[in-house]
TORFI-161008 format. One record per residue (C-alpha): x, y, z; residue in one letter; residue number from 0. Coordinates in Angstrom, 3 decimals. Layout:
# residues N
R        X        Y        Z torfi guse
R        X        Y        Z     a  NUM
...
***
This chain:
# residues 83
R        X        Y        Z torfi guse
R    7.740   -7.231   15.601     m    0
R    7.615   -8.947   12.211     a    1
R    4.830   -8.051    9.812     v    2
R    2.977  -11.018    8.368     q    3
R    2.958  -11.047    4.599     v    4
R    0.526  -13.357    2.875     f    5
R    1.999  -15.308   -0.049     p    6
R   -0.338  -13.771   -2.628     a    7
R    0.525  -10.216   -1.514     l    8
R    4.205  -11.041   -1.427     d    9
R    4.087  -12.497   -4.929     e   10
R    2.166   -9.555   -6.363     f   11
R    4.464   -7.039   -4.683     a   12
R    7.450   -8.810   -6.224     e   13
R    5.731   -8.708   -9.623     f   14
R    5.109   -4.956   -9.324     l   15
R    8.679   -4.313   -8.208     a   16
R   10.035   -6.064  -11.293     k   17
R    7.947   -4.063  -13.773     l   18
R    9.445   -0.629  -13.320     a   19
R   11.144   -0.144   -9.961     p   20
R   11.828    3.564  -10.393     r   21
R    8.258    4.313  -11.482     k   22
R    6.886    2.324   -8.572     l   23
R    8.975    4.313   -6.101     l   24
R    7.419    7.510   -7.503     e   25
R    3.851    6.326   -6.892     y   26
R    1.688    8.141   -4.358     t   27
R   -2.056    8.093   -3.950     a   28
R   -3.885   11.098   -5.339     s   29
R   -4.859   13.905   -2.968     p   30
R   -8.502   12.873   -3.447     k   31
R   -7.796    9.319   -2.278     v   32
R   -5.643   10.525    0.623     q   33
R   -8.373   12.943    1.695     e   34
R  -11.007   10.189    1.583     r   35
R   -8.871    7.814    3.644     l   36
R   -8.178   10.543    6.211     n   37
R  -11.914   11.210    6.464     a   38
R  -12.614    7.515    6.982     l   39
R   -9.915    7.220    9.634     l   40
R  -11.259   10.256   11.484     e   41
R  -14.839    9.027   11.294     k   42
R  -13.716    5.625   12.544     n   43
R  -12.160    7.285   15.612     k   44
R  -15.215    9.394   16.403     t   45
R  -18.579    7.927   15.425     i   46
R  -17.641    4.719   13.658     g   47
R  -18.032    3.534   10.098     l   48
R  -20.835    1.920    8.182     t   49
R  -20.062   -1.599    6.931     p   50
R  -19.478   -0.173    3.435     e   51
R  -17.099    2.479    4.749     e   52
R  -15.234   -0.124    6.794     e   53
R  -14.832   -2.259    3.681     e   54
R  -13.578    0.776    1.744     e   55
R  -11.080    1.645    4.487     m   56
R   -9.851   -1.950    4.669     n   57
R   -9.375   -1.992    0.893     s   58
R   -7.375    1.228    1.028     c   59
R   -5.223   -0.137    3.826     m   60
R   -4.583   -3.364    1.917     l   61
R   -3.529   -1.397   -1.156     i   62
R   -1.261    0.803    0.966     e   63
R    0.349   -2.287    2.506     h   64
R    0.871   -3.810   -0.930     l   65
R    2.399   -0.620   -2.332     v   66
R    4.776   -0.299    0.624     r   67
R    5.858   -3.894    0.228     l   68
R    6.343   -3.453   -3.520     a   69
R    8.326   -0.240   -2.985     k   70
R   10.603   -2.023   -0.526     a   71
R   11.183   -4.750   -3.104     r   72
R   11.813   -2.190   -5.839     a   73
R   14.361   -0.405   -3.676     l   74
R   16.120   -3.693   -2.927     q   75
R   16.176   -4.493   -6.640     r   76
R   17.679   -1.097   -7.529     l   77
R   20.272   -1.404   -4.765     n   78
R   21.336   -4.835   -6.031     r   79
R   21.610   -3.513   -9.583     e   80
R   23.783   -0.611   -8.394     a   81
R   26.392   -2.978   -6.939     l   82
***
């Protein structure tokens, strides 16, 4: 199944990948952010989220999607440069 990528996300991911591909590949969210997202995901499964929490979770998921896309682009860029 193909993942839909919106043009603005695609363009920004490409921009990030061009800046510093190796640094981008090193990026991970802080433990604090990871812990918060895990708490939101768990709460969503059990009792549900408030509208503010749902917005926060959606923002985190959008950022995660963007970072994954940018990392894929960075890896492609590095692989092309290695040839």
